[in-house]
CHARMM-style PDB file with segment names, atoms N, HN, CA, C and O in Angstrom:
ATOM      1  N   UNK     1     199.104  -6.186 100.413  1.00  0.00      PROA
ATOM      2  CA  UNK     1     198.280  -5.067 100.820  1.00  0.00      PROA
ATOM      3  C   UNK     1     196.907  -5.600 101.222  1.00  0.00      PROA
ATOM      4  O   UNK     1     196.330  -6.445 100.537  1.00  0.00      PROA
ATOM      5  N   UNK     2     196.399  -5.097 102.333  1.00  0.00      PROA
ATOM      6  HN  UNK     2     196.868  -4.411 102.889  1.00  0.00      PROA
ATOM      7  CA  UNK     2     195.123  -5.571 102.853  1.00  0.00      PROA
ATOM      8  C   UNK     2     193.946  -4.821 102.243  1.00  0.00      PROA
ATOM      9  O   UNK     2     192.906  -5.423 101.974  1.00  0.00      PROA
ATOM     10  N   UNK     3     194.092  -3.518 102.021  1.00  0.00      PROA
ATOM     11  HN  UNK     3     194.936  -3.029 102.240  1.00  0.00      PROA
ATOM     12  CA  UNK     3     192.974  -2.725 101.505  1.00  0.00      PROA
ATOM     13  C   UNK     3     193.503  -1.438 100.890  1.00  0.00      PROA
ATOM     14  O   UNK     3     194.477  -0.858 101.369  1.00  0.00      PROA
ATOM     15  N   UNK     4     192.854  -1.007  99.833  1.00  0.00      PROA
ATOM     16  HN  UNK     4     192.063  -1.478  99.443  1.00  0.00      PROA
ATOM     17  CA  UNK     4     193.190   0.265  99.195  1.00  0.00      PROA
ATOM     18  C   UNK     4     191.891   0.926  98.774  1.00  0.00      PROA
ATOM     19  O   UNK     4     191.084   0.340  98.053  1.00  0.00      PROA
ATOM     20  N   UNK     5     191.702   2.148  99.231  1.00  0.00      PROA
ATOM     21  HN  UNK     5     192.358   2.624  99.816  1.00  0.00      PROA
ATOM     22  CA  UNK     5     190.496   2.899  98.867  1.00  0.00      PROA
ATOM     23  C   UNK     5     190.904   4.307  98.467  1.00  0.00      PROA
ATOM     24  O   UNK     5     191.884   4.860  98.965  1.00  0.00      PROA
ATOM     25  N   UNK     6     190.124   4.868  97.555  1.00  0.00      PROA
ATOM     26  HN  UNK     6     189.328   4.418  97.151  1.00  0.00      PROA
ATOM     27  CA  UNK     6     190.350   6.264  97.188  1.00  0.00      PROA
ATOM     28  C   UNK     6     189.009   6.963  97.049  1.00  0.00      PROA
ATOM     29  O   UNK     6     187.991   6.351  96.726  1.00  0.00      PROA
ATOM     30  N   UNK     7     189.040   8.250  97.302  1.00  0.00      PROA
ATOM     31  HN  UNK     7     189.867   8.748  97.564  1.00  0.00      PROA
ATOM     32  CA  UNK     7     187.813   9.044  97.244  1.00  0.00      PROA
ATOM     33  C   UNK     7     188.153  10.410  96.665  1.00  0.00      PROA
ATOM     34  O   UNK     7     189.165  11.012  97.022  1.00  0.00      PROA
ATOM     35  N   UNK     8     187.307  10.887  95.778  1.00  0.00      PROA
ATOM     36  HN  UNK     8     186.485  10.397  95.487  1.00  0.00      PROA
ATOM     37  CA  UNK     8     187.419  12.249  95.260  1.00  0.00      PROA
ATOM     38  C   UNK     8     186.392  13.106  95.985  1.00  0.00      PROA
ATOM     39  O   UNK     8     185.202  12.789  95.997  1.00  0.00      PROA
ATOM     40  N   UNK     9     186.855  14.181  96.584  1.00  0.00      PROA
ATOM     41  HN  UNK     9     187.822  14.438  96.575  1.00  0.00      PROA
ATOM     42  CA  UNK     9     185.989  15.033  97.389  1.00  0.00      PROA
ATOM     43  C   UNK     9     185.837  16.400  96.747  1.00  0.00      PROA
ATOM     44  O   UNK     9     186.789  16.944  96.187  1.00  0.00      PROA
ATOM     45  N   UNK    10     184.652  16.941  96.831  1.00  0.00      PROA
ATOM     46  HN  UNK    10     183.879  16.498  97.286  1.00  0.00      PROA
ATOM     47  CA  UNK    10     184.339  18.258  96.264  1.00  0.00      PROA
ATOM     48  C   UNK    10     183.990  19.194  97.407  1.00  0.00      PROA
ATOM     49  O   UNK    10     183.144  18.873  98.242  1.00  0.00      PROA
ATOM     50  N   UNK    11     184.639  20.353  97.447  1.00  0.00      PROA
ATOM     51  HN  UNK    11     185.325  20.614  96.769  1.00  0.00      PROA
ATOM     52  CA  UNK    11     184.388  21.347  98.485  1.00  0.00      PROA
ATOM     53  C   UNK    11     183.969  22.639  97.806  1.00  0.00      PROA
ATOM     54  O   UNK    11     184.654  23.121  96.904  1.00  0.00      PROA
ATOM     55  N   UNK    12     182.849  23.199  98.234  1.00  0.00      PROA
ATOM     56  HN  UNK    12     182.293  22.808  98.967  1.00  0.00      PROA
ATOM     57  CA  UNK    12     182.315  24.426  97.648  1.00  0.00      PROA
ATOM     58  C   UNK    12     182.402  25.541  98.685  1.00  0.00      PROA
ATOM     59  O   UNK    12     181.906  25.401  99.803  1.00  0.00      PROA
ATOM     60  N   UNK    13     183.037  26.649  98.303  1.00  0.00      PROA
ATOM     61  HN  UNK    13     183.440  26.762  97.394  1.00  0.00      PROA
ATOM     62  CA  UNK    13     183.153  27.816  99.164  1.00  0.00      PROA
ATOM     63  C   UNK    13     182.248  28.901  98.604  1.00  0.00      PROA
ATOM     64  O   UNK    13     182.454  29.387  97.492  1.00  0.00      PROA
ATOM     65  N   UNK    14     181.238  29.276  99.390  1.00  0.00      PROA
ATOM     66  HN  UNK    14     181.070  28.882 100.294  1.00  0.00      PROA
ATOM     67  CA  UNK    14     180.250  30.256  98.927  1.00  0.00      PROA
ATOM     68  C   UNK    14     180.674  31.698  99.170  1.00  0.00      PROA
ATOM     69  O   UNK    14     180.127  32.620  98.565  1.00  0.00      PROA
ATOM     70  N   UNK    15     181.648  31.892 100.056  1.00  0.00      PROA
ATOM     71  HN  UNK    15     182.092  31.143 100.547  1.00  0.00      PROA
ATOM     72  CA  UNK    15     182.128  33.251 100.317  1.00  0.00      PROA
ATOM     73  C   UNK    15     183.573  33.209 100.809  1.00  0.00      PROA
ATOM     74  O   UNK    15     184.085  32.152 101.176  1.00  0.00      PROA
ATOM     75  N   UNK    16     184.214  34.360 100.811  1.00  0.00      PROA
ATOM     76  HN  UNK    16     183.798  35.219 100.513  1.00  0.00      PROA
ATOM     77  CA  UNK    16     185.624  34.432 101.174  1.00  0.00      PROA
ATOM     78  C   UNK    16     185.833  34.131 102.655  1.00  0.00      PROA
ATOM     79  O   UNK    16     186.913  33.691 103.047  1.00  0.00      PROA
ATOM     80  N   UNK    17     184.819  34.362 103.478  1.00  0.00      PROA
ATOM     81  HN  UNK    17     183.941  34.720 103.159  1.00  0.00      PROA
ATOM     82  CA  UNK    17     184.914  34.009 104.888  1.00  0.00      PROA
ATOM     83  C   UNK    17     185.081  32.511 105.081  1.00  0.00      PROA
ATOM     84  O   UNK    17     185.840  32.077 105.949  1.00  0.00      PROA
ATOM     85  N   UNK    18     184.385  31.722 104.287  1.00  0.00      PROA
ATOM     86  HN  UNK    18     183.769  32.074 103.582  1.00  0.00      PROA
ATOM     87  CA  UNK    18     184.508  30.261 104.366  1.00  0.00      PROA
ATOM     88  C   UNK    18     185.901  29.810 103.943  1.00  0.00      PROA
ATOM     89  O   UNK    18     186.470  28.895 104.538  1.00  0.00      PROA
ATOM     90  N   UNK    19     186.445  30.451 102.922  1.00  0.00      PROA
ATOM     91  HN  UNK    19     185.983  31.194 102.438  1.00  0.00      PROA
ATOM     92  CA  UNK    19     187.811  30.140 102.474  1.00  0.00      PROA
ATOM     93  C   UNK    19     188.800  30.470 103.594  1.00  0.00      PROA
ATOM     94  O   UNK    19     189.688  29.676 103.905  1.00  0.00      PROA
ATOM     95  N   UNK    20     188.636  31.638 104.187  1.00  0.00      PROA
ATOM     96  HN  UNK    20     187.915  32.283 103.934  1.00  0.00      PROA
ATOM     97  CA  UNK    20     189.524  32.076 105.262  1.00  0.00      PROA
ATOM     98  C   UNK    20     189.461  31.112 106.446  1.00  0.00      PROA
ATOM     99  O   UNK    20     190.494  30.707 106.978  1.00  0.00      PROA
ATOM    100  N   UNK    21     188.256  30.751 106.853  1.00  0.00      PROA
ATOM    101  HN  UNK    21     187.417  31.081 106.421  1.00  0.00      PROA
ATOM    102  CA  UNK    21     188.079  29.816 107.968  1.00  0.00      PROA
ATOM    103  C   UNK    21     188.777  28.488 107.658  1.00  0.00      PROA
ATOM    104  O   UNK    21     189.499  27.955 108.501  1.00  0.00      PROA
ATOM    105  N   UNK    22     188.564  27.958 106.454  1.00  0.00      PROA
ATOM    106  HN  UNK    22     187.977  28.391 105.769  1.00  0.00      PROA
ATOM    107  CA  UNK    22     189.163  26.690 106.047  1.00  0.00      PROA
ATOM    108  C   UNK    22     190.686  26.762 106.087  1.00  0.00      PROA
ATOM    109  O   UNK    22     191.339  25.863 106.619  1.00  0.00      PROA
ATOM    110  N   UNK    23     191.254  27.834 105.523  1.00  0.00      PROA
ATOM    111  HN  UNK    23     190.724  28.563 105.091  1.00  0.00      PROA
ATOM    112  CA  UNK    23     192.716  27.946 105.466  1.00  0.00      PROA
ATOM    113  C   UNK    23     193.333  28.146 106.852  1.00  0.00      PROA
ATOM    114  O   UNK    23     194.480  27.757 107.072  1.00  0.00      PROA
ATOM    115  N   UNK    24     192.607  28.734 107.774  1.00  0.00      PROA
ATOM    116  HN  UNK    24     191.676  29.050 107.596  1.00  0.00      PROA
ATOM    117  CA  UNK    24     193.121  28.898 109.139  1.00  0.00      PROA
ATOM    118  C   UNK    24     193.054  27.594 109.925  1.00  0.00      PROA
ATOM    119  O   UNK    24     193.855  27.382 110.836  1.00  0.00      PROA
ATOM    120  N   UNK    25     192.113  26.720 109.588  1.00  0.00      PROA
ATOM    121  HN  UNK    25     191.462  26.892 108.848  1.00  0.00      PROA
ATOM    122  CA  UNK    25     191.971  25.444 110.295  1.00  0.00      PROA
ATOM    123  C   UNK    25     192.831  24.336 109.697  1.00  0.00      PROA
ATOM    124  O   UNK    25     193.342  23.482 110.423  1.00  0.00      PROA
ATOM    125  N   UNK    26     192.990  24.349 108.384  1.00  0.00      PROA
ATOM    126  HN  UNK    26     192.575  25.043 107.795  1.00  0.00      PROA
ATOM    127  CA  UNK    26     193.766  23.314 107.689  1.00  0.00      PROA
ATOM    128  C   UNK    26     195.104  23.944 107.300  1.00  0.00      PROA
ATOM    129  O   UNK    26     195.332  24.298 106.143  1.00  0.00      PROA
ATOM    130  N   UNK    27     195.986  24.075 108.302  1.00  0.00      PROA
ATOM    131  HN  UNK    27     195.802  23.788 109.242  1.00  0.00      PROA
ATOM    132  CA  UNK    27     197.181  24.919 108.182  1.00  0.00      PROA
ATOM    133  C   UNK    27     198.206  24.421 107.162  1.00  0.00      PROA
ATOM    134  O   UNK    27     199.064  25.200 106.746  1.00  0.00      PROA
ATOM    135  N   UNK    28     198.150  23.163 106.748  1.00  0.00      PROA
ATOM    136  HN  UNK    28     197.453  22.531 107.087  1.00  0.00      PROA
ATOM    137  CA  UNK    28     199.123  22.653 105.800  1.00  0.00      PROA
ATOM    138  C   UNK    28     198.771  23.010 104.353  1.00  0.00      PROA
ATOM    139  O   UNK    28     199.598  22.812 103.464  1.00  0.00      PROA
ATOM    140  N   UNK    29     197.581  23.523 104.096  1.00  0.00      PROA
ATOM    141  HN  UNK    29     196.909  23.684 104.819  1.00  0.00      PROA
ATOM    142  CA  UNK    29     197.191  23.900 102.736  1.00  0.00      PROA
ATOM    143  C   UNK    29     198.001  25.118 102.277  1.00  0.00      PROA
ATOM    144  O   UNK    29     198.564  25.115 101.182  1.00  0.00      PROA
ATOM    145  N   UNK    30     198.057  26.147 103.109  1.00  0.00      PROA
ATOM    146  HN  UNK    30     197.600  26.150 103.999  1.00  0.00      PROA
ATOM    147  CA  UNK    30     198.860  27.347 102.831  1.00  0.00      PROA
ATOM    148  C   UNK    30     199.642  27.651 104.105  1.00  0.00      PROA
ATOM    149  O   UNK    30     199.159  28.378 104.973  1.00  0.00      PROA
ATOM    150  N   UNK    31     200.852  27.093 104.219  1.00  0.00      PROA
ATOM    151  HN  UNK    31     201.244  26.503 103.514  1.00  0.00      PROA
ATOM    152  CA  UNK    31     201.641  27.330 105.437  1.00  0.00      PROA
ATOM    153  C   UNK    31     201.864  28.833 105.675  1.00  0.00      PROA
ATOM    154  O   UNK    31     202.193  29.575 104.749  1.00  0.00      PROA
ATOM    155  N   UNK    32     201.683  29.257 106.906  1.00  0.00      PROA
ATOM    156  HN  UNK    32     201.416  28.654 107.657  1.00  0.00      PROA
ATOM    157  CA  UNK    32     201.883  30.655 107.256  1.00  0.00      PROA
ATOM    158  C   UNK    32     200.735  31.571 106.865  1.00  0.00      PROA
ATOM    159  O   UNK    32     200.895  32.792 106.859  1.00  0.00      PROA
ATOM    160  N   UNK    33     199.575  31.002 106.537  1.00  0.00      PROA
ATOM    161  HN  UNK    33     199.445  30.010 106.542  1.00  0.00      PROA
ATOM    162  CA  UNK    33     198.442  31.815 106.106  1.00  0.00      PROA
ATOM    163  C   UNK    33     197.964  32.724 107.233  1.00  0.00      PROA
ATOM    164  O   UNK    33     197.734  32.277 108.357  1.00  0.00      PROA
ATOM    165  N   UNK    34     197.819  34.015 106.908  1.00  0.00      PROA
ATOM    166  HN  UNK    34     198.006  34.378 105.995  1.00  0.00      PROA
ATOM    167  CA  UNK    34     197.149  34.972 107.786  1.00  0.00      PROA
ATOM    168  C   UNK    34     196.314  35.881 106.891  1.00  0.00      PROA
ATOM    169  O   UNK    34     196.636  36.083 105.720  1.00  0.00      PROA
ATOM    170  N   UNK    35     195.247  36.422 107.450  1.00  0.00      PROA
ATOM    171  HN  UNK    35     194.985  36.258 108.401  1.00  0.00      PROA
ATOM    172  CA  UNK    35     194.427  37.324 106.641  1.00  0.00      PROA
ATOM    173  C   UNK    35     195.186  38.594 106.291  1.00  0.00      PROA
ATOM    174  O   UNK    35     194.984  39.158 105.215  1.00  0.00      PROA
ATOM    175  N   UNK    36     196.060  39.052 107.186  1.00  0.00      PROA
ATOM    176  HN  UNK    36     196.225  38.594 108.060  1.00  0.00      PROA
ATOM    177  CA  UNK    36     196.846  40.256 106.907  1.00  0.00      PROA
ATOM    178  C   UNK    36     197.802  40.026 105.736  1.00  0.00      PROA
ATOM    179  O   UNK    36     197.935  40.879 104.859  1.00  0.00      PROA
ATOM    180  N   UNK    37     198.456  38.884 105.729  1.00  0.00      PROA
ATOM    181  HN  UNK    37     198.348  38.191 106.442  1.00  0.00      PROA
ATOM    182  CA  UNK    37     199.430  38.581 104.673  1.00  0.00      PROA
ATOM    183  C   UNK    37     198.756  38.379 103.315  1.00  0.00      PROA
ATOM    184  O   UNK    37     199.342  38.707 102.283  1.00  0.00      PROA
ATOM    185  N   UNK    38     197.543  37.848 103.303  1.00  0.00      PROA
ATOM    186  HN  UNK    38     197.067  37.581 104.141  1.00  0.00      PROA
ATOM    187  CA  UNK    38     196.849  37.523 102.049  1.00  0.00      PROA
ATOM    188  C   UNK    38     195.651  38.443 101.789  1.00  0.00      PROA
ATOM    189  O   UNK    38     194.742  38.084 101.041  1.00  0.00      PROA
ATOM    190  N   UNK    39     195.651  39.602 102.394  1.00  0.00      PROA
ATOM    191  HN  UNK    39     196.390  39.894 103.001  1.00  0.00      PROA
ATOM    192  CA  UNK    39     194.513  40.525 102.266  1.00  0.00      PROA
ATOM    193  C   UNK    39     194.187  40.845 100.803  1.00  0.00      PROA
ATOM    194  O   UNK    39     193.019  40.822 100.415  1.00  0.00      PROA
ATOM    195  N   UNK    40     195.186  41.137 100.004  1.00  0.00      PROA
ATOM    196  HN  UNK    40     196.135  41.155 100.320  1.00  0.00      PROA
ATOM    197  CA  UNK    40     194.963  41.488  98.594  1.00  0.00      PROA
ATOM    198  C   UNK    40     194.336  40.317  97.829  1.00  0.00      PROA
ATOM    199  O   UNK    40     193.365  40.500  97.095  1.00  0.00      PROA
ATOM    200  N   UNK    41     194.891  39.124  98.003  1.00  0.00      PROA
ATOM    201  HN  UNK    41     195.679  38.975  98.600  1.00  0.00      PROA
ATOM    202  CA  UNK    41     194.372  37.946  97.309  1.00  0.00      PROA
ATOM    203  C   UNK    41     192.959  37.614  97.776  1.00  0.00      PROA
ATOM    204  O   UNK    41     192.123  37.207  96.970  1.00  0.00      PROA
ATOM    205  N   UNK    42     192.684  37.783  99.068  1.00  0.00      PROA
ATOM    206  HN  UNK    42     193.364  38.114  99.723  1.00  0.00      PROA
ATOM    207  CA  UNK    42     191.346  37.515  99.580  1.00  0.00      PROA
ATOM    208  C   UNK    42     190.329  38.508  99.022  1.00  0.00      PROA
ATOM    209  O   UNK    42     189.195  38.139  98.718  1.00  0.00      PROA
ATOM    210  N   UNK    43     190.738  39.761  98.889  1.00  0.00      PROA
ATOM    211  HN  UNK    43     191.660  40.061  99.135  1.00  0.00      PROA
ATOM    212  CA  UNK    43     189.848  40.767  98.294  1.00  0.00      PROA
ATOM    213  C   UNK    43     189.556  40.418  96.836  1.00  0.00      PROA
ATOM    214  O   UNK    43     188.417  40.543  96.385  1.00  0.00      PROA
ATOM    215  N   UNK    44     190.569  39.984  96.105  1.00  0.00      PROA
ATOM    216  HN  UNK    44     191.493  39.883  96.472  1.00  0.00      PROA
ATOM    217  CA  UNK    44     190.375  39.574  94.705  1.00  0.00      PROA
ATOM    218  C   UNK    44     189.458  38.358  94.627  1.00  0.00      PROA
ATOM    219  O   UNK    44     188.597  38.279  93.750  1.00  0.00      PROA
ATOM    220  N   UNK    45     189.643  37.420  95.536  1.00  0.00      PROA
ATOM    221  HN  UNK    45     190.342  37.484  96.248  1.00  0.00      PROA
ATOM    222  CA  UNK    45     188.794  36.232  95.561  1.00  0.00      PROA
ATOM    223  C   UNK    45     187.351  36.611  95.891  1.00  0.00      PROA
ATOM    224  O   UNK    45     186.416  36.059  95.312  1.00  0.00      PROA
ATOM    225  N   UNK    46     187.171  37.543  96.814  1.00  0.00      PROA
ATOM    226  HN  UNK    46     187.931  37.991  97.285  1.00  0.00      PROA
ATOM    227  CA  UNK    46     185.827  38.028  97.142  1.00  0.00      PROA
ATOM    228  C   UNK    46     185.144  38.589  95.896  1.00  0.00      PROA
ATOM    229  O   UNK    46     183.988  38.272  95.612  1.00  0.00      PROA
ATOM    230  N   UNK    47     185.873  39.424  95.158  1.00  0.00      PROA
ATOM    231  HN  UNK    47     186.811  39.681  95.388  1.00  0.00      PROA
ATOM    232  CA  UNK    47     185.313  40.002  93.934  1.00  0.00      PROA
ATOM    233  C   UNK    47     184.969  38.919  92.916  1.00  0.00      PROA
ATOM    234  O   UNK    47     183.933  38.982  92.254  1.00  0.00      PROA
ATOM    235  N   UNK    48     185.843  37.932  92.801  1.00  0.00      PROA
ATOM    236  HN  UNK    48     186.684  37.880  93.339  1.00  0.00      PROA
ATOM    237  CA  UNK    48     185.609  36.825  91.859  1.00  0.00      PROA
ATOM    238  C   UNK    48     184.353  36.051  92.240  1.00  0.00      PROA
ATOM    239  O   UNK    48     183.554  35.705  91.370  1.00  0.00      PROA
ATOM    240  N   UNK    49     184.171  35.778  93.515  1.00  0.00      PROA
ATOM    241  HN  UNK    49     184.820  36.059  94.222  1.00  0.00      PROA
ATOM    242  CA  UNK    49     182.986  35.048  93.974  1.00  0.00      PROA
ATOM    243  C   UNK    49     181.724  35.859  93.702  1.00  0.00      PROA
ATOM    244  O   UNK    49     180.698  35.294  93.323  1.00  0.00      PROA
ATOM    245  N   UNK    50     181.786  37.165  93.888  1.00  0.00      PROA
ATOM    246  HN  UNK    50     182.619  37.624  94.196  1.00  0.00      PROA
ATOM    247  CA  UNK    50     180.633  38.022  93.628  1.00  0.00      PROA
ATOM    248  C   UNK    50     180.214  37.982  92.163  1.00  0.00      PROA
ATOM    249  O   UNK    50     179.025  38.039  91.850  1.00  0.00      PROA
ATOM    250  N   UNK    51     181.189  37.886  91.274  1.00  0.00      PROA
ATOM    251  HN  UNK    51     182.155  37.840  91.528  1.00  0.00      PROA
ATOM    252  CA  UNK    51     180.908  37.902  89.834  1.00  0.00      PROA
ATOM    253  C   UNK    51     180.596  36.507  89.291  1.00  0.00      PROA
ATOM    254  O   UNK    51     179.618  36.328  88.566  1.00  0.00      PROA
ATOM    255  N   UNK    52     181.426  35.518  89.640  1.00  0.00      PROA
ATOM    256  HN  UNK    52     182.221  35.664  90.229  1.00  0.00      PROA
ATOM    257  CA  UNK    52     181.341  34.192  89.021  1.00  0.00      PROA
ATOM    258  C   UNK    52     180.627  33.144  89.868  1.00  0.00      PROA
ATOM    259  O   UNK    52     180.240  32.094  89.355  1.00  0.00      PROA
ATOM    260  N   UNK    53     180.450  33.418  91.154  1.00  0.00      PROA
ATOM    261  HN  UNK    53     180.764  34.271  91.571  1.00  0.00      PROA
ATOM    262  CA  UNK    53     179.827  32.431  92.025  1.00  0.00      PROA
ATOM    263  C   UNK    53     180.851  31.673  92.848  1.00  0.00      PROA
ATOM    264  O   UNK    53     182.021  32.051  92.892  1.00  0.00      PROA
ATOM    265  N   UNK    54     180.415  30.604  93.501  1.00  0.00      PROA
ATOM    266  HN  UNK    54     179.464  30.297  93.466  1.00  0.00      PROA
ATOM    267  CA  UNK    54     181.258  29.879  94.456  1.00  0.00      PROA
ATOM    268  C   UNK    54     182.556  29.349  93.856  1.00  0.00      PROA
ATOM    269  O   UNK    54     182.666  29.118  92.652  1.00  0.00      PROA
ATOM    270  N   UNK    55     183.527  29.167  94.736  1.00  0.00      PROA
ATOM    271  HN  UNK    55     183.438  29.355  95.714  1.00  0.00      PROA
ATOM    272  CA  UNK    55     184.790  28.523  94.374  1.00  0.00      PROA
ATOM    273  C   UNK    55     184.631  27.040  94.681  1.00  0.00      PROA
ATOM    274  O   UNK    55     184.206  26.665  95.774  1.00  0.00      PROA
ATOM    275  N   UNK    56     184.972  26.204  93.714  1.00  0.00      PROA
ATOM    276  HN  UNK    56     185.317  26.508  92.826  1.00  0.00      PROA
ATOM    277  CA  UNK    56     184.865  24.754  93.886  1.00  0.00      PROA
ATOM    278  C   UNK    56     186.275  24.168  93.872  1.00  0.00      PROA
ATOM    279  O   UNK    56     187.054  24.413  92.951  1.00  0.00      PROA
ATOM    280  N   UNK    57     186.585  23.397  94.897  1.00  0.00      PROA
ATOM    281  HN  UNK    57     185.952  23.198  95.645  1.00  0.00      PROA
ATOM    282  CA  UNK    57     187.893  22.743  94.994  1.00  0.00      PROA
ATOM    283  C   UNK    57     187.681  21.229  95.046  1.00  0.00      PROA
ATOM    284  O   UNK    57     186.672  20.740  95.553  1.00  0.00      PROA
ATOM    285  N   UNK    58     188.656  20.509  94.511  1.00  0.00      PROA
ATOM    286  HN  UNK    58     189.476  20.906  94.099  1.00  0.00      PROA
ATOM    287  CA  UNK    58     188.598  19.046  94.512  1.00  0.00      PROA
ATOM    288  C   UNK    58     189.851  18.496  95.185  1.00  0.00      PROA
ATOM    289  O   UNK    58     190.940  19.055  95.058  1.00  0.00      PROA
ATOM    290  N   UNK    59     189.676  17.404  95.893  1.00  0.00      PROA
ATOM    291  HN  UNK    59     188.791  16.950  95.996  1.00  0.00      PROA
ATOM    292  CA  UNK    59     190.806  16.744  96.549  1.00  0.00      PROA
ATOM    293  C   UNK    59     190.632  15.238  96.432  1.00  0.00      PROA
ATOM    294  O   UNK    59     189.515  14.724  96.375  1.00  0.00      PROA
ATOM    295  N   UNK    60     191.748  14.556  96.397  1.00  0.00      PROA
ATOM    296  HN  UNK    60     192.655  14.974  96.442  1.00  0.00      PROA
ATOM    297  CA  UNK    60     191.725  13.091  96.404  1.00  0.00      PROA
ATOM    298  C   UNK    60     192.304  12.618  97.723  1.00  0.00      PROA
ATOM    299  O   UNK    60     193.296  13.160  98.211  1.00  0.00      PROA
ATOM    300  N   UNK    61     191.683  11.617  98.287  1.00  0.00      PROA
ATOM    301  HN  UNK    61     190.877  11.177  97.890  1.00  0.00      PROA
ATOM    302  CA  UNK    61     192.143  11.018  99.534  1.00  0.00      PROA
ATOM    303  C   UNK    61     192.329   9.523  99.304  1.00  0.00      PROA
ATOM    304  O   UNK    61     191.568   8.885  98.577  1.00  0.00      PROA
ATOM    305  N   UNK    62     193.355   8.991  99.939  1.00  0.00      PROA
ATOM    306  HN  UNK    62     193.974   9.510 100.529  1.00  0.00      PROA
ATOM    307  CA  UNK    62     193.668   7.571  99.814  1.00  0.00      PROA
ATOM    308  C   UNK    62     193.759   6.947 101.198  1.00  0.00      PROA
ATOM    309  O   UNK    62     194.305   7.547 102.125  1.00  0.00      PROA
ATOM    310  N   UNK    63     193.231   5.760 101.329  1.00  0.00      PROA
ATOM    311  HN  UNK    63     192.788   5.273 100.576  1.00  0.00      PROA
ATOM    312  CA  UNK    63     193.384   4.967 102.540  1.00  0.00      PROA
ATOM    313  C   UNK    63     194.095   3.689 102.119  1.00  0.00      PROA
ATOM    314  O   UNK    63     193.591   2.922 101.299  1.00  0.00      PROA
ATOM    315  N   UNK    64     195.261   3.477 102.687  1.00  0.00      PROA
ATOM    316  HN  UNK    64     195.670   4.101 103.353  1.00  0.00      PROA
ATOM    317  CA  UNK    64     196.035   2.284 102.369  1.00  0.00      PROA
ATOM    318  C   UNK    64     196.244   1.501 103.662  1.00  0.00      PROA
ATOM    319  O   UNK    64     196.830   1.995 104.625  1.00  0.00      PROA
ATOM    320  N   UNK    65     195.757   0.289 103.652  1.00  0.00      PROA
ATOM    321  HN  UNK    65     195.281  -0.112 102.870  1.00  0.00      PROA
ATOM    322  CA  UNK    65     195.956  -0.597 104.797  1.00  0.00      PROA
ATOM    323  C   UNK    65     196.938  -1.680 104.381  1.00  0.00      PROA
ATOM    324  O   UNK    65     196.692  -2.425 103.433  1.00  0.00      PROA
ATOM    325  N   UNK    66     198.030  -1.757 105.083  1.00  0.00      PROA
ATOM    326  HN  UNK    66     198.230  -1.152 105.853  1.00  0.00      PROA
ATOM    327  CA  UNK    66     199.058  -2.736 104.761  1.00  0.00      PROA
ATOM    328  C   UNK    66     199.406  -3.536 106.000  1.00  0.00      PROA
ATOM    329  O   UNK    66     199.288  -3.054 107.127  1.00  0.00      PROA
ATOM    330  N   UNK    67     199.830  -4.743 105.776  1.00  0.00      PROA
ATOM    331  HN  UNK    67     199.926  -5.134 104.861  1.00  0.00      PROA
ATOM    332  CA  UNK    67     200.242  -5.605 106.885  1.00  0.00      PROA
ATOM    333  C   UNK    67     201.640  -6.144 106.589  1.00  0.00      PROA
ATOM    334  O   UNK    67     202.003  -6.421 105.446  1.00  0.00      PROA
ATOM    335  N   UNK    68     202.388  -6.274 107.646  1.00  0.00      PROA
ATOM    336  HN  UNK    68     202.093  -6.048 108.574  1.00  0.00      PROA
ATOM    337  CA  UNK    68     203.722  -6.854 107.529  1.00  0.00      PROA
ATOM    338  C   UNK    68     203.566  -8.349 107.237  1.00  0.00      PROA
ATOM    339  O   UNK    68     202.817  -9.044 107.923  1.00  0.00      PROA
ATOM    340  N   UNK    69     204.269  -8.833 106.224  1.00  0.00      PROA
ATOM    341  HN  UNK    69     204.878  -8.268 105.667  1.00  0.00      PROA
ATOM    342  CA  UNK    69     204.182 -10.279 105.914  1.00  0.00      PROA
ATOM    343  C   UNK    69     204.640 -11.122 107.101  1.00  0.00      PROA
ATOM    344  O   UNK    69     205.541 -10.738 107.846  1.00  0.00      PROA
ATOM    345  N   UNK    70     204.005 -12.266 107.255  1.00  0.00      PROA
ATOM    346  HN  UNK    70     203.273 -12.577 106.649  1.00  0.00      PROA
ATOM    347  CA  UNK    70     204.356 -13.173 108.362  1.00  0.00      PROA
ATOM    348  C   UNK    70     205.661 -13.870 108.108  1.00  0.00      PROA
ATOM    349  OT1 UNK    70     206.106 -14.667 108.934  1.00  0.00      PROA
TER     350      UNK     70
END
């Protein structure tokens, strides 16, 4: 293996609009996501953000560089 790196990333969503935008752009997070289909959950999340504050999500990313042996 030539290189291995990992990173822990923190994403903060301050409102439900930011969550919606993110889920519409990063389609593999929730396949088939639409605001109509998830309206109830989005409303609940909006209420939660109003009471408790931002939603914080964490993700791990890995970069693996490998070379075929000679």
